[in-house]
Structures are given as C-alpha cells and as structure tokens.
C-alpha positions in Angstrom: 102.9 27.1 37.7 100.0 26.9 40.3 99.7 30.0 42.8 98.9 27.8 45.8 100.3 29.9 48.6 99.4 32.5 51.0 101.9 35.5 50.9 102.1 38.8 52.3 101.2 41.8 50.1 104.5 43.5 48.8 104.9 47.2 48.6 102.0 48.2 50.8 104.4 50.5 53.0 105.9 52.2 49.7 102.7 53.1 48.5 102.3 56.0 50.9 105.7 57.5 49.7 105.1 56.8 46.1 101.6 58.9 46.2 103.4 61.7 47.7 106.4 61.8 45.4 105.2 61.0 42.1 104.0 63.9 39.7 100.2 63.7 38.9 97.1 64.8 37.1 94.6 68.2 36.9 94.0 71.6 38.6 92.7 72.6 41.9 90.6 75.1 40.0 88.1 72.3 39.0 87.9 71.3 42.9 87.3 74.7 43.9 84.6 75.3 41.4 82.9 71.8 42.3 83.5 72.1 46.0 81.7 75.0 47.6 84.2 78.0 47.1 82.5 78.9 44.0 79.2 79.6 45.8 80.9 81.7 48.6 79.9 85.6 48.6 82.0 87.9 46.7 85.1 88.8 48.6 84.8 85.9 51.0 88.1 83.8 51.6 87.8 80.4 49.8 87.8 77.4 52.1 90.6 75.0 51.4 89.5 72.0 49.9 88.9 68.8 52.3 91.0 65.8 52.0 88.0 63.7 50.9 87.4 66.2 48.0 91.0 66.1 47.1 91.3 62.4 47.1 88.1 62.1 44.8 89.3 64.8 42.6 93.1 63.1 42.5 91.6 59.9 41.8 89.5 61.3 38.9 92.5 63.0 37.3 94.6 59.7 37.7 92.1 57.8 35.9 91.9 60.5 33.1 95.7 60.6 32.9 95.9 56.9 32.6 93.2 57.1 29.8 95.4 59.6 27.9 98.4 57.5 28.6 96.9 54.5 26.7 96.5 57.0 23.9 100.1 58.0 24.0 101.2 54.5 24.0 98.7 53.8 21.0 99.7 56.6 19.0 103.6 55.9 19.6 103.2 52.1 18.4 101.3 53.5 15.3 104.0 56.0 14.7 106.7 53.2 14.9 104.7 51.1 12.5 104.1 54.0 10.2 107.7 55.0 10.1 108.7 51.5 9.1 106.3 51.6 6.2 107.4 55.2 5.1 111.1 54.3 5.1 110.5 51.0 3.1 108.5 53.0 0.7 111.2 55.6 0.3 113.6 52.9 -0.2 111.6 51.3 -2.8 111.0 54.6 -4.7 114.7 55.3 -4.8 115.3 51.8 -6.2 112.5 52.2 -8.6 113.9 55.4 -9.9 117.4 53.8 -10.4 115.7 51.0 -12.4 113.7 53.5 -14.4 117.0 55.3 -15.3 118.6 52.1 -16.4 115.8 51.3 -18.6 115.8 54.6 -20.3 119.6 54.6 -20.8 119.1 50.8 -22.4 116.1 52.1 -24.4 118.2 55.1 -25.8 121.1 52.9 -26.8 118.9 50.5 -28.7 117.1 53.3 -30.6 120.4 54.9 -31.3 121.7 51.7 -32.9 118.6 51.3 -35.0 119.0 54.8 -36.3 122.4 54.1 -37.3 121.8 51.0 -39.1 118.2 51.8 -40.5 118.9 54.7 -42.8 119.0 52.6 -45.9 116.8 50.3 -47.6 117.6 46.8 -46.4 117.7 45.2 -50.0 120.0 48.1 -51.0 122.3 47.6 -48.2 122.4 43.8 -49.0 123.4 44.5 -52.7 126.1 46.9 -51.7 127.4 45.0 -48.8 130.7 43.3 -49.2 129.7 40.6 -46.9 125.9 39.8 -47.3 126.2 36.8 -44.8 127.3 39.3 -42.3 124.9 41.7 -43.2 121.8 39.2 -42.7 123.2 38.5 -39.3 123.3 42.0 -38.4 119.8 42.5 -39.5 118.6 39.5 -37.3 120.4 41.4 -34.5 118.7 44.5 -35.3 115.3 42.6 -35.4 116.2 41.3 -32.1 117.2 44.7 -30.8 113.9 46.1 -31.8 112.0 43.4 -30.0 114.1 44.0 -27.0 113.2 47.5 -27.4 109.7 47.1 -27.3 110.2 44.8 -24.1 112.3 47.5 -22.3 109.7 50.2 -23.3 106.7 48.1 -21.7 109.0 47.6 -18.7 109.9 51.1 -18.6 105.9 52.2 -18.6 105.2 49.4 -16.1 108.1 50.7 -13.8 106.9 54.3 -14.2 103.3 53.5 -13.3 104.3 51.5 -10.1 106.9 54.2 -9.2 104.1 56.8 -9.4 101.9 54.7 -7.3 104.8 54.1 -4.5 105.3 57.8 -4.5 101.6 58.6 -4.1 101.6 56.0 -1.1 104.6 57.5 0.2 103.2 61.1 0.3 99.9 59.7 2.1 102.1 57.9 4.6 104.1 61.0 5.4 100.8 62.9 5.9 99.3 60.3 8.2 102.7 60.2 10.0 102.8 63.9 10.6 99.0 63.6 12.0 100.0 60.8 14.3 103.0 62.8 15.7 100.7 65.8 16.2 98.2 63.3 18.0 100.9 61.9 20.0 102.2 65.3 21.3 98.7 66.3 22.1 98.1 63.2 24.1 101.5 63.7 25.9 100.3 67.1 27.0 97.1 65.9 28.0 98.8 63.4 30.4 101.1 66.0 31.7 98.5 68.4 32.4 96.4 66.1 34.3 99.5 64.8 36.4 100.7 68.4 37.0 97.0 69.5 38.2 96.8 66.5 40.6 100.1 67.3 41.9 98.7 70.9 42.5 95.7 69.4 44.4 98.1 67.2 46.6 100.6 70.1 47.4 97.1 71.9 48.6 97.3 69.6 51.7 99.8 69.6 54.4 102.6 67.0 54.2 101.1 65.0 57.1 97.7 65.0 55.1 99.3 63.7 52.2 101.0 61.0 53.9 97.7 60.0 55.5 95.9 60.0 52.2 98.5 57.8 50.6 98.5 55.4 53.6 94.6 55.2 53.4 95.0 54.4 49.7 97.2 51.7 50.4 95.3 50.3 53.3 92.2 50.1 51.3 93.8 48.4 48.4 95.3 45.9 50.8 91.9 45.4 52.4 90.4 44.7 49.0 92.8 42.2 47.9 93.0 40.3 51.4 89.4 40.7 52.0 90.2 42.3 55.4 92.6 39.6 56.6 96.3 40.4 56.8 97.4 37.9 54.2 96.2 37.3 50.6 95.0 33.8 49.5 95.4 33.2 45.8 94.0 29.8 46.0 95.4 26.8 44.3 94.1 27.2 40.6 96.7 26.2 38.2 97.7 28.5 35.3 96.4 27.2 31.9 100.0 26.8 30.4 103.7 27.1 31.5 104.0 30.5 29.8 101.1 31.8 31.7 102.6 30.7 34.9 105.9 32.4 34.0 104.1 35.6 32.8 102.4 35.9 36.4 105.6 35.0 38.2 107.3 37.9 36.2 104.4 40.3 37.1 104.3 39.3 40.9 108.1 39.9 40.9 107.6 43.5 40.0 105.2 44.2 42.9 106.4 47.4 44.5 107.6 49.0 41.3 106.4 52.5 40.5 103.8 53.3 37.8 105.3 55.6 35.2 103.2 56.4 32.2 104.6 55.0 28.9 107.0 52.6 30.7 107.4 48.8 29.9 110.0 48.1 32.6 112.1 46.7 34.0 112.0 49.3 36.8 108.8 50.8 36.3 105.4 50.3 34.4 102.0 51.6 33.3 99.3 49.2 33.2 99.5 47.6 29.8 103.4 47.9 30.0 103.3 45.5 32.8 101.5 43.0 31.0 103.7 43.6 27.8 106.7 43.1 29.8 105.6 40.1 32.0 104.2 38.1 29.0 107.6 38.9 27.1 109.5 37.0 29.8 107.5 34.2 29.2 108.4 34.2 25.4 105.2 35.9 24.2 104.9 39.3 22.4 101.5 40.9 23.5 100.4 44.1 21.9 101.5 47.4 23.5 98.1 48.9 24.6 95.4 47.7 27.0 92.7 48.1 23.9 94.9 46.0 21.6 95.5 43.5 24.4 91.9 43.0 24.8 92.0 41.2 21.4 95.2 39.3 21.9 93.8 36.0 22.7 90.9 33.8 23.6 88.0 35.4 25.4 86.8 33.7 28.7 84.3 34.7 31.2 85.3 36.0 34.6 84.2 33.0 36.2 86.6 30.9 33.8 89.6 33.0 34.6 92.9 31.4 35.3 96.2 32.8 36.6 98.2 34.6 33.8 95.0 35.7 32.0 94.6 39.3 31.2 91.7 41.2 33.0 90.5 44.2 30.8 88.7 46.9 32.9 86.4 49.6 31.8 84.3 49.8 28.9 86.8 51.7 26.8 89.5 49.0 27.8 91.8 51.8 29.2 93.1 49.6 32.0 94.2 46.0 32.2 95.7 43.7 35.0 96.8 40.0 35.2 94.6 37.6 37.0 96.5 36.1 39.9 93.7 33.8 41.5 90.9 33.6 43.7 89.5 37.1 42.6 92.7 38.8 42.6 94.7 40.6 40.1 98.2 42.2 39.9 98.5 45.5 38.1 100.0 48.8 37.8 97.3 51.0 39.3 97.8 54.7 38.4 100.4 57.4 38.6 101.5 57.8 42.2 100.9 54.1 43.1 103.0 51.0 42.8 102.4 47.5 41.2 100.2 45.8 43.7 97.5 43.3 44.2 93.9 44.4 43.9 90.5 42.7 44.1 89.1 42.2 40.6 85.7 43.5 41.6 87.3 47.0 42.6 86.7 48.0 38.8 84.3 47.1 36.3 85.6 44.2 34.1 84.9 44.4 30.3 86.8 41.3 29.2 89.0 38.4 30.3 91.6 37.2 27.7 93.8 34.3 27.9 97.0 34.9 25.4 
C-alpha cells in the first residue's frame, strides 16, 4: 500500500500528558553529583537542578531503561522456550521410565519361563515326555523366548542409556532455566529502578515545569518529523509487498498509544513490541526483541529503505522503528512518550531489515 499522502501528526498533544503521568527511570542523586551541588561548600544548600539538566538525565535514564527492557524481553522469550523444552524432556523421561519398567517385566517373565523349563537335560526330557512332538514344539518356543530375551535385554540397555541421557539434559535445562529466571528478575529490577529514578527527577520539577518539558519534547519530535512544517510528508514510495503495507498501516494506526515496557499491544507497546504486533496483523511472525528483529529478514541500505522495513537503531540494536517513507519512521520512543513519527536521522541507524 503506497503511503502517498500528507497527514497531520497524531498524538502530539497527548505526549505532554504522557511524559508527566508515566513512571520512569534513575535517581536525582546522579544528577546532583553531576550537576554542581557536589562542588558546593560544606553546609551550603544544594541548588535545585535546572530543567535542562533534568531533561538530559531523564533522557539518559529512559534510554538505559529501554536497553534493560529489551534484555527483559529477550530473557522472557528464552525462558518460555526453555520451559517448553524442559517440559518436553520431562515428559520424555517419564515415558522412557514406563517403557523401561515394561521391558524389565517382560525380561523377568521370559527368564522365569526358561528357568522353569530348563532345569533338566533336553535329551532326558524328550525321552521321558509322553508327547515328544509337543516337547519339541515347546523347545522351539523356548529358543524363540531366549532370542526374545536377548532382544529385550538389548532394548532395555538402549532405553536405559537414552533415559540417562535425557535425565542429564533435563537437569542441565532446569539449571539453565533457573539462571534465566534470575536474569529476568534482575533485568526487571533494573528497568524499574531507572523508571523510578527518572520519575523522582521529574517530580523535582514543578507541575508547570514538567508540562513544559513534555510539551517541548513533543514539539521537538514533531519538528524533526515534519522538518519544521505543520504536516508530515511520507512521499509516494510504495511498500515492497502487500504485507509490508499492511504492517505499516497497523503501526500508523497505533500512533498515540503509550509506551509500556514489555508490552506487545494492542493498547500499549515497547519499541520491538510495536513491530511484533504490527507485522503480526499482516500475517508475519517476527521475533520478539529488537536484537532478534535485526536478523529477521533481508538487509538493505538506508537509501534503499521502503515503507514497512524495520530500522534498527544504535550499535547494540536496542531500539527499532518502522520506516514510513521520506526519511521518517513510526516507533514507540521510550517510557513516558507515545507512539509517533520520528526523523530517521534522530538516532544512529545500525541496520535496515526487510521482513
């Protein structure tokens, strides 16, 4: 679906309210130390941080929180996969133990039958048997039983070896799963700490100052996307496929939705969650994290970017947006902001991917 239109930027007025109301990232202490209060004479009252200093520190904390958020997403996805593998292994171990028990029972029955029938020399048994033909038939049966016994024994040993291997794999997976759970909990604490500290910084400003700061952020984003005009021009470049067009339409339809870390919609999103949800509406299942999405398709240069392509930002690929056309992406920026258009040049681009 070609994006050939000029449309107003949705959600700009809501950005101010969102930055004030959304819980955010790291402490006023770092700002005070980096600001100038740390150099004040002993006993001198600390000067309140300036709005400029607060904005710089909050922006930094939001960026750190987003990096930690992508770690949370990655750990959560890995935990889910590990849990499935562990459950499958545990089921396989239980089934293997049942099979082993059955083989042992069969082997015991064959051994008992051989013991009962094998206590006398076969020639003597033939001479004394009232029905030699029946005896010969039973002997053949015993030979067959012995062969089955050997087969059963081989099966039993093979099953035991495989069962021991699966048990070892299960133990290793459970240990890995425990480590991933601890890592996930630590990353979540990391995100919450930075969000909480950022909110403390914002709370150090007056209500009017916070509103002005949010309005300034919204206006700067609008200016970057519109190049100072009052409307955005996405050009007339067509999407490379119907699915890409559908994914872009889905993402654009969520402009104004709040950023919530770990969220994949439909009411709120983090950066990779928006890409995951939008492409899912087009029938394509992307990986969950921005780092994985960086390898989820064909790499193209930024000059070749088409509507619907994923634009990966920063060297560590901790942020992602969707190319909308004419040097503009749609993305979920950071905690406190809402899904919006942004100039692709606002952040360092590390890759462009076409799913």
